[in-house]
C-alpha positions, 0 to 999 in steps of 0.5 A: 491524499492520506499520509501515515508515518512510522519513522522508527521502523527498520529499513527494508530494501525497496524491492523487498518492501514492494514485493511484501506489500503486494503479496499482503494485498493479494492475500486479502482475496479482492481481485481489484486489489491486484490493480493497486500500484506500489512504489517503495523508497526508504520505507515510504510506500506510495499506493496508486491506481483505481479501485471501486470503493473507498473500502478498498482504498482504505484496505490497501492502506491498512494492509500496507501499514502492517508490512514490516519495514513500512514507515510511511504510507502515501495513499494516492489511490483513486476511487472510481465507480466506472 
């Protein structure tokens, strides 16, 4: 599990943050990114689900990092080649 913390950011409502992270992921053009689950609470975004490569796991994390209001990322995405 990877954790990134940027606790100096402004807090965004949970549903807005989840929506913004999801839209940012979908804009990347990788269909499998649409399967990533997102839960936001108090600026902390938890990513979960399965993707087919470590690249997609890292991409989900980096895309989330750039969304305004995200202060901490908990990346629980599993890489599954199945």
